[in-house]
N, CA, C and O atoms as a DFTB+ gen file, in Angstrom:
536 C
 N C O
     1  1      28.111      29.685     -34.363
     2  2      29.433      29.820     -33.794
     3  2      29.539      29.258     -32.374
     4  3      30.611      28.767     -32.019
     5  1      28.487      29.298     -31.533
     6  2      28.634      28.818     -30.158
     7  2      29.051      27.347     -30.057
     8  3      29.700      26.963     -29.084
     9  1      28.689      26.515     -31.046
    10  2      29.014      25.096     -30.969
    11  2      30.359      24.759     -31.595
    12  3      30.740      23.588     -31.628
    13  1      31.084      25.747     -32.091
    14  2      32.329      25.537     -32.807
    15  2      33.341      24.744     -31.986
    16  3      34.022      23.874     -32.528
    17  1      33.449      25.029     -30.698
    18  2      34.444      24.379     -29.860
    19  2      33.815      23.429     -28.835
    20  3      34.464      23.056     -27.858
    21  1      32.582      23.046     -29.049
    22  2      31.867      22.226     -28.071
    23  2      32.589      20.918     -27.778
    24  3      32.594      20.465     -26.633
    25  1      33.202      20.299     -28.792
    26  2      33.885      19.030     -28.550
    27  2      35.120      19.213     -27.684
    28  3      35.533      18.276     -27.002
    29  1      35.722      20.407     -27.696
    30  2      36.911      20.667     -26.897
    31  2      36.570      21.109     -25.479
    32  3      37.412      21.015     -24.586
    33  1      35.358      21.586     -25.261
    34  2      34.984      22.125     -23.960
    35  2      33.769      21.363     -23.439
    36  3      32.653      21.882     -23.435
    37  1      33.995      20.145     -23.006
    38  2      32.918      19.363     -22.421
    39  2      32.869      19.601     -20.925
    40  3      33.765      20.226     -20.357
    41  1      31.828      19.106     -20.293
    42  2      31.739      19.224     -18.842
    43  2      31.518      17.852     -18.236
    44  3      31.005      16.941     -18.886
    45  1      31.912      17.722     -16.989
    46  2      31.681      16.501     -16.229
    47  2      31.011      16.881     -14.918
    48  3      31.199      17.984     -14.404
    49  1      30.238      15.962     -14.394
    50  2      29.578      16.158     -13.110
    51  2      30.284      15.267     -12.096
    52  3      30.383      14.053     -12.279
    53  1      30.773      15.886     -11.027
    54  2      31.525      15.202      -9.993
    55  2      31.041      15.662      -8.625
    56  3      30.185      16.539      -8.509
    57  1      31.606      15.055      -7.605
    58  2      31.359      15.509      -6.230
    59  2      32.684      15.987      -5.659
    60  3      33.737      15.427      -5.966
    61  1      32.633      17.015      -4.834
    62  2      33.824      17.525      -4.152
    63  2      34.403      16.393      -3.308
    64  3      33.674      15.716      -2.583
    65  1      35.716      16.191      -3.406
    66  2      36.344      15.095      -2.667
    67  2      36.404      15.365      -1.168
    68  3      36.640      14.447      -0.382
    69  1      36.193      16.618      -0.766
    70  2      36.251      16.946       0.646
    71  2      34.872      16.970       1.300
    72  3      34.658      16.321       2.324
    73  1      33.927      17.725       0.706
    74  2      32.622      17.893       1.352
    75  2      31.487      17.164       0.626
    76  3      30.388      17.042       1.168
    77  1      31.740      16.679      -0.591
    78  2      30.720      15.939      -1.331
    79  2      29.751      16.794      -2.127
    80  3      28.808      16.263      -2.714
    81  1      29.957      18.110      -2.163
    82  2      29.056      18.990      -2.918
    83  2      29.099      18.634      -4.404
    84  3      30.171      18.364      -4.946
    85  1      27.930      18.631      -5.070
    86  2      27.914      18.323      -6.509
    87  2      28.567      19.469      -7.296
    88  3      28.372      20.644      -6.984
    89  1      29.351      19.098      -8.327
    90  2      30.082      20.078      -9.129
    91  2      29.899      19.795     -10.613
    92  3      29.732      18.646     -11.022
    93  1      29.933      20.844     -11.406
    94  2      30.037      20.719     -12.854
    95  2      31.334      21.418     -13.228
    96  3      31.544      22.577     -12.870
    97  1      32.198      20.722     -13.942
    98  2      33.531      21.228     -14.218
    99  2      33.861      20.993     -15.684
   100  3      33.468      19.974     -16.251
   101  1      34.581      21.925     -16.303
   102  2      35.058      21.726     -17.669
   103  2      36.020      20.543     -17.660
   104  3      36.876      20.449     -16.780
   105  1      35.888      19.641     -18.629
   106  2      36.765      18.472     -18.672
   107  2      38.226      18.878     -18.751
   108  3      39.093      18.199     -18.200
   109  1      38.501      19.977     -19.430
   110  2      39.890      20.433     -19.546
   111  2      40.443      20.900     -18.201
   112  3      41.660      20.939     -18.022
   113  1      39.587      21.250     -17.265
   114  2      40.042      21.722     -15.959
   115  2      40.406      20.563     -15.028
   116  3      40.996      20.790     -13.972
   117  1      40.072      19.348     -15.394
   118  2      40.407      18.209     -14.543
   119  2      41.913      18.076     -14.338
   120  3      42.357      17.594     -13.296
   121  1      42.697      18.500     -15.324
   122  2      44.148      18.380     -15.200
   123  2      44.694      19.222     -14.055
   124  3      45.768      18.929     -13.529
   125  1      43.970      20.258     -13.667
   126  2      44.395      21.094     -12.546
   127  2      44.424      20.266     -11.264
   128  3      45.282      20.474     -10.406
   129  1      43.496      19.335     -11.135
   130  2      43.386      18.527      -9.917
   131  2      44.155      17.215     -10.005
   132  3      44.438      16.595      -8.981
   133  1      44.489      16.796     -11.195
   134  2      45.235      15.549     -11.355
   135  2      44.360      14.330     -11.547
   136  3      44.687      13.456     -12.349
   137  1      43.255      14.253     -10.828
   138  2      42.342      13.118     -10.985
   139  2      40.946      13.516     -10.516
   140  3      40.769      14.512      -9.815
   141  1      39.954      12.712     -10.922
   142  2      38.572      12.963     -10.507
   143  2      38.424      12.915      -8.987
   144  3      37.581      13.609      -8.418
   145  1      39.244      12.094      -8.332
   146  2      39.124      11.890      -6.887
   147  2      39.683      13.050      -6.066
   148  3      39.459      13.104      -4.857
   149  1      40.401      13.973      -6.690
   150  2      40.981      15.078      -5.925
   151  2      40.329      16.427      -6.231
   152  3      40.832      17.468      -5.806
   153  1      39.220      16.417      -6.961
   154  2      38.518      17.666      -7.304
   155  2      37.879      18.259      -6.048
   156  3      37.248      17.558      -5.258
   157  1      38.062      19.570      -5.889
   158  2      37.494      20.282      -4.748
   159  2      36.541      21.364      -5.220
   160  3      36.749      21.966      -6.273
   161  1      35.493      21.614      -4.440
   162  2      34.603      22.728      -4.731
   163  2      35.333      24.024      -4.377
   164  3      36.390      23.991      -3.746
   165  1      34.782      25.139      -4.773
   166  2      35.437      26.423      -4.539
   167  2      35.643      26.688      -3.050
   168  3      36.701      27.173      -2.648
   169  1      34.649      26.376      -2.237
   170  2      34.788      26.623      -0.798
   171  2      35.944      25.816      -0.209
   172  3      36.768      26.354       0.532
   173  1      36.002      24.533      -0.538
   174  2      37.067      23.682       0.001
   175  2      38.424      24.071      -0.569
   176  3      39.431      24.024       0.138
   177  1      38.456      24.452      -1.829
   178  2      39.704      24.880      -2.455
   179  2      40.256      26.126      -1.764
   180  3      41.455      26.213      -1.498
   181  1      39.381      27.085      -1.476
   182  2      39.829      28.304      -0.796
   183  2      40.245      28.027       0.642
   184  3      41.207      28.615       1.137
   185  1      39.522      27.133       1.314
   186  2      39.858      26.794       2.700
   187  2      41.181      26.036       2.789
   188  3      41.900      26.136       3.782
   189  1      41.488      25.283       1.745
   190  2      42.686      24.455       1.740
   191  2      43.957      25.288       1.966
   192  3      44.873      24.845       2.658
   193  1      44.010      26.464       1.397
   194  2      45.188      27.313       1.524
   195  2      45.167      28.230       2.730
   196  3      46.067      29.052       2.901
   197  1      44.150      28.099       3.571
   198  2      44.072      28.973       4.739
   199  2      43.724      28.154       5.963
   200  3      43.525      26.942       5.876
   201  1      43.650      28.817       7.099
   202  2      43.279      28.116       8.328
   203  2      41.797      28.281       8.644
   204  3      41.368      28.052       9.774
   205  1      41.010      28.685       7.629
   206  2      39.568      28.861       7.821
   207  2      38.880      27.499       7.866
   208  3      39.288      26.566       7.174
   209  1      37.854      27.393       8.667
   210  2      37.089      26.152       8.736
   211  2      35.713      26.386       8.125
   212  3      35.335      27.523       7.841
   213  1      34.972      25.306       7.926
   214  2      33.628      25.419       7.356
   215  2      32.792      26.346       8.220
   216  3      32.836      26.273       9.448
   217  1      32.038      27.209       7.578
   218  2      31.185      28.139       8.310
   219  2      31.883      29.438       8.681
   220  3      31.240      30.369       9.167
   221  1      33.198      29.513       8.458
   222  2      33.934      30.737       8.749
   223  2      33.563      31.795       7.725
   224  3      33.515      31.520       6.526
   225  1      33.305      32.989       8.195
   226  2      32.990      34.102       7.299
   227  2      34.272      34.851       6.982
   228  3      34.983      35.303       7.880
   229  1      34.557      34.976       5.690
   230  2      35.742      35.711       5.247
   231  2      35.319      37.156       5.025
   232  3      34.335      37.409       4.330
   233  1      36.045      38.106       5.600
   234  2      35.682      39.525       5.442
   235  2      35.658      39.922       3.957
   236  3      36.394      39.370       3.139
   237  1      34.801      40.885       3.636
   238  2      34.633      41.340       2.260
   239  2      35.957      41.774       1.639
   240  3      36.233      41.445       0.485
   241  1      36.762      42.492       2.371
   242  2      38.037      42.968       1.813
   243  2      38.951      41.800       1.435
   244  3      39.649      41.858       0.423
   245  1      38.945      40.752       2.241
   246  2      39.759      39.569       1.943
   247  2      39.206      38.831       0.728
   248  3      39.974      38.375      -0.119
   249  1      37.889      38.708       0.632
   250  2      37.282      38.063      -0.543
   251  2      37.612      38.841      -1.798
   252  3      37.954      38.251      -2.823
   253  1      37.515      40.170      -1.732
   254  2      37.830      41.011      -2.902
   255  2      39.295      40.835      -3.289
   256  3      39.613      40.750      -4.475
   257  1      40.176      40.780      -2.319
   258  2      41.601      40.587      -2.606
   259  2      41.826      39.255      -3.308
   260  3      42.556      39.197      -4.298
   261  1      41.217      38.195      -2.818
   262  2      41.352      36.872      -3.436
   263  2      40.756      36.850      -4.843
   264  3      41.327      36.253      -5.755
   265  1      39.621      37.497      -5.010
   266  2      38.984      37.565      -6.335
   267  2      39.871      38.342      -7.300
   268  3      40.071      37.912      -8.436
   269  1      40.403      39.476      -6.863
   270  2      41.289      40.271      -7.721
   271  2      42.532      39.485      -8.129
   272  3      42.949      39.539      -9.286
   273  1      43.120      38.761      -7.192
   274  2      44.289      37.934      -7.507
   275  2      43.931      36.861      -8.534
   276  3      44.692      36.603      -9.466
   277  1      42.775      36.246      -8.353
   278  2      42.337      35.198      -9.265
   279  2      42.080      35.757     -10.658
   280  3      42.486      35.158     -11.654
   281  1      41.413      36.895     -10.731
   282  2      41.132      37.532     -12.023
   283  2      42.443      37.909     -12.712
   284  3      42.602      37.662     -13.907
   285  1      43.373      38.497     -11.983
   286  2      44.658      38.885     -12.564
   287  2      45.415      37.667     -13.082
   288  3      45.979      37.704     -14.176
   289  1      45.430      36.605     -12.313
   290  2      46.126      35.379     -12.724
   291  2      45.471      34.767     -13.955
   292  3      46.161      34.394     -14.905
   293  1      44.143      34.661     -13.946
   294  2      43.433      34.095     -15.095
   295  2      43.618      34.974     -16.329
   296  3      43.813      34.464     -17.432
   297  1      43.559      36.304     -16.146
   298  2      43.732      37.234     -17.264
   299  2      45.096      37.051     -17.917
   300  3      45.207      37.105     -19.142
   301  1      46.124      36.837     -17.121
   302  2      47.463      36.630     -17.680
   303  2      47.509      35.360     -18.524
   304  3      48.105      35.350     -19.600
   305  1      46.886      34.298     -18.041
   306  2      46.866      33.040     -18.799
   307  2      45.969      33.155     -20.032
   308  3      46.304      32.628     -21.092
   309  1      44.853      33.828     -19.902
   310  2      43.958      34.032     -21.042
   311  2      44.666      34.847     -22.116
   312  3      44.563      34.532     -23.301
   313  1      45.375      35.878     -21.716
   314  2      46.130      36.693     -22.672
   315  2      47.162      35.836     -23.395
   316  3      47.298      35.933     -24.615
   317  1      47.890      34.997     -22.659
   318  2      48.887      34.106     -23.239
   319  2      48.253      33.210     -24.307
   320  3      48.800      33.051     -25.398
   321  1      47.123      32.643     -23.990
   322  2      46.425      31.766     -24.936
   323  2      45.961      32.558     -26.155
   324  3      46.162      32.125     -27.289
   325  1      45.347      33.705     -25.928
   326  2      44.822      34.498     -27.047
   327  2      45.934      34.998     -27.970
   328  3      45.761      35.020     -29.188
   329  1      47.062      35.395     -27.406
   330  2      48.170      35.872     -28.238
   331  2      48.628      34.770     -29.194
   332  3      48.965      35.045     -30.346
   333  1      48.641      33.537     -28.722
   334  2      49.055      32.423     -29.576
   335  2      47.960      31.973     -30.534
   336  3      48.250      31.483     -31.625
   337  1      46.716      32.135     -30.136
   338  2      45.615      31.531     -30.898
   339  2      44.897      32.469     -31.856
   340  3      44.122      32.010     -32.695
   341  1      45.131      33.749     -31.752
   342  2      44.443      34.684     -32.650
   343  2      45.369      35.004     -33.815
   344  3      46.471      35.519     -33.627
   345  1      44.905      34.692     -35.018
   346  2      45.683      34.960     -36.233
   347  2      45.628      36.453     -36.572
   348  3      44.797      37.185     -36.035
   349  1      46.517      36.897     -37.462
   350  2      46.497      38.309     -37.867
   351  2      45.157      38.773     -38.450
   352  3      44.824      39.955     -38.375
   353  1      44.389      37.843     -39.031
   354  2      43.081      38.233     -39.578
   355  2      41.972      38.120     -38.534
   356  3      40.790      38.208     -38.865
   357  1      42.362      37.924     -37.264
   358  2      41.461      37.829     -36.107
   359  2      40.593      36.580     -36.092
   360  3      39.555      36.565     -35.429
   361  1      40.986      35.546     -36.797
   362  2      40.303      34.260     -36.711
   363  2      41.092      33.363     -35.763
   364  3      42.219      33.681     -35.382
   365  1      40.493      32.254     -35.393
   366  2      41.081      31.354     -34.404
   367  2      42.091      30.413     -35.055
   368  3      41.809      29.801     -36.086
   369  1      43.267      30.304     -34.444
   370  2      44.306      29.388     -34.898
   371  2      44.068      28.034     -34.247
   372  3      44.362      27.847     -33.066
   373  1      43.540      27.095     -35.011
   374  2      43.158      25.792     -34.460
   375  2      44.350      24.867     -34.248
   376  3      44.171      23.724     -33.826
   377  1      45.566      25.339     -34.533
   378  2      46.752      24.506     -34.293
   379  2      47.004      24.316     -32.803
   380  3      47.687      23.373     -32.402
   381  1      46.459      25.201     -31.988
   382  2      46.624      25.102     -30.542
   383  2      45.369      24.496     -29.931
   384  3      44.391      25.199     -29.678
   385  1      45.402      23.203     -29.696
   386  2      44.288      22.541     -29.034
   387  2      44.505      22.532     -27.528
   388  3      45.515      23.038     -27.037
   389  1      43.588      21.974     -26.820
   390  2      43.670      21.910     -25.360
   391  2      44.939      21.190     -24.906
   392  3      45.526      21.558     -23.889
   393  1      45.365      20.175     -25.643
   394  2      46.532      19.382     -25.244
   395  2      47.865      20.070     -25.525
   396  3      48.910      19.547     -25.138
   397  1      47.857      21.207     -26.177
   398  2      49.093      21.898     -26.550
   399  2      49.682      22.730     -25.412
   400  3      50.761      23.301     -25.574
   401  1      49.014      22.814     -24.282
   402  2      49.453      23.701     -23.203
   403  2      50.076      22.881     -22.082
   404  3      49.479      21.917     -21.603
   405  1      51.276      23.268     -21.665
   406  2      51.949      22.506     -20.609
   407  2      51.542      22.981     -19.209
   408  3      51.565      22.196     -18.262
   409  1      51.175      24.245     -19.073
   410  2      50.777      24.800     -17.777
   411  2      49.292      24.530     -17.560
   412  3      48.473      24.909     -18.397
   413  1      48.926      23.881     -16.451
   414  2      47.498      23.595     -16.201
   415  2      46.615      24.837     -16.213
   416  3      45.458      24.764     -16.626
   417  1      47.141      25.975     -15.768
   418  2      46.341      27.211     -15.793
   419  2      46.099      27.672     -17.231
   420  3      45.046      28.234     -17.529
   421  1      47.068      27.438     -18.125
   422  2      46.857      27.737     -19.540
   423  2      45.800      26.814     -20.135
   424  3      45.022      27.231     -20.993
   425  1      45.769      25.570     -19.684
   426  2      44.758      24.613     -20.159
   427  2      43.361      25.120     -19.806
   428  3      42.452      25.087     -20.635
   429  1      43.203      25.584     -18.586
   430  2      41.906      26.115     -18.155
   431  2      41.545      27.346     -18.991
   432  3      40.417      27.462     -19.471
   433  1      42.491      28.252     -19.163
   434  2      42.234      29.449     -19.975
   435  2      41.911      29.053     -21.410
   436  3      41.019      29.639     -22.024
   437  1      42.621      28.066     -21.953
   438  2      42.384      27.613     -23.329
   439  2      40.988      27.016     -23.491
   440  3      40.399      27.104     -24.569
   441  1      40.457      26.414     -22.436
   442  2      39.113      25.843     -22.509
   443  2      38.061      26.919     -22.696
   444  3      37.043      26.688     -23.349
   445  1      38.293      28.078     -22.136
   446  2      37.314      29.160     -22.201
   447  2      37.658      30.229     -23.226
   448  3      36.801      31.038     -23.580
   449  1      38.889      30.247     -23.708
   450  2      39.352      31.312     -24.597
   451  2      38.505      31.484     -25.858
   452  3      38.160      32.619     -26.187
   453  1      38.152      30.417     -26.582
   454  2      37.343      30.632     -27.794
   455  2      36.008      31.311     -27.493
   456  3      35.605      32.232     -28.203
   457  1      35.331      30.863     -26.455
   458  2      34.053      31.473     -26.085
   459  2      34.214      32.917     -25.681
   460  3      33.407      33.766     -26.059
   461  1      35.272      33.210     -24.900
   462  2      35.538      34.591     -24.489
   463  2      35.833      35.437     -25.717
   464  3      35.271      36.521     -25.870
   465  1      36.710      34.955     -26.595
   466  2      37.106      35.714     -27.772
   467  2      35.904      36.055     -28.650
   468  3      35.681      37.221     -28.974
   469  1      35.136      35.046     -29.031
   470  2      34.035      35.289     -29.961
   471  2      32.887      36.064     -29.317
   472  3      32.251      36.883     -29.981
   473  1      32.619      35.824     -28.066
   474  2      31.544      36.550     -27.387
   475  2      31.897      38.028     -27.236
   476  3      31.076      38.898     -27.525
   477  1      33.107      38.306     -26.787
   478  2      33.511      39.699     -26.590
   479  2      33.622      40.421     -27.934
   480  3      33.206      41.573     -28.056
   481  1      34.176      39.754     -28.930
   482  2      34.267      40.373     -30.264
   483  2      32.878      40.730     -30.783
   484  3      32.669      41.831     -31.293
   485  1      31.932      39.807     -30.655
   486  2      30.563      40.050     -31.122
   487  2      29.946      41.216     -30.349
   488  3      29.278      42.069     -30.935
   489  1      30.171      41.252     -29.036
   490  2      29.649      42.338     -28.201
   491  2      30.237      43.678     -28.626
   492  3      29.512      44.662     -28.777
   493  1      31.560      43.713     -28.820
   494  2      32.213      44.967     -29.209
   495  2      31.771      45.428     -30.594
   496  3      31.580      46.623     -30.820
   497  1      31.610      44.495     -31.513
   498  2      31.140      44.858     -32.846
   499  2      29.717      45.405     -32.786
   500  3      29.396      46.361     -33.492
   501  1      28.867      44.817     -31.960
   502  2      27.500      45.313     -31.783
   503  2      27.477      46.687     -31.157
   504  3      26.687      47.546     -31.549
   505  1      28.344      46.896     -30.184
   506  2      28.439      48.196     -29.534
   507  2      28.936      49.260     -30.498
   508  3      28.440      50.387     -30.506
   509  1      29.936      48.887     -31.324
   510  2      30.474      49.841     -32.318
   511  2      29.420      50.207     -33.356
   512  3      29.309      51.371     -33.741
   513  1      28.645      49.222     -33.814
   514  2      27.648      49.516     -34.838
   515  2      26.486      50.336     -34.265
   516  3      25.898      51.155     -34.971
   517  1      26.156      50.119     -32.992
   518  2      25.068      50.913     -32.399
   519  2      25.523      52.339     -32.115
   520  3      24.706      53.259     -32.144
   521  1      26.816      52.543     -31.841
   522  2      27.302      53.901     -31.600
   523  2      27.462      54.668     -32.912
   524  3      27.456      55.899     -32.905
   525  1      27.606      53.960     -34.046
   526  2      27.679      54.622     -35.360
   527  2      26.369      55.290     -35.729
   528  3      26.357      56.273     -36.470
   529  1      25.267      54.766     -35.219
   530  2      23.957      55.301     -35.542
   531  2      23.581      56.529     -34.718
   532  3      22.569      57.169     -35.000
   533  1      24.372      56.866     -33.712
   534  2      24.058      58.023     -32.854
   535  2      24.549      59.314     -33.413
   536  3      24.357      60.364     -32.800
């Protein structure tokens, strides 16, 4: 099952357009940046929206706030993708490919959704079967 969506979720190796740091990125996530030349690493991406400079330490509370916002935003997009892609029998609806999403954040969520769905389902099923034996 892990290779089921491998052709849809490839990776590319790039350099951050700002600092030159080497990056590995899902090919489907490139649409978020528009082009290979505008890809930013996480540090530069976070600095872009703030007045922080390289080497600036962001307080823990601020990092947690940013992480929580990011998780909430990604969760909303992941939920949107899963609601459309999970059939009533809990199998994957392959009618929705990576190119079917107009919102770039949905594209990113769609790139990871199959792996998240099958991994979590397998984990929950394993947990349920191990709790039946207790």
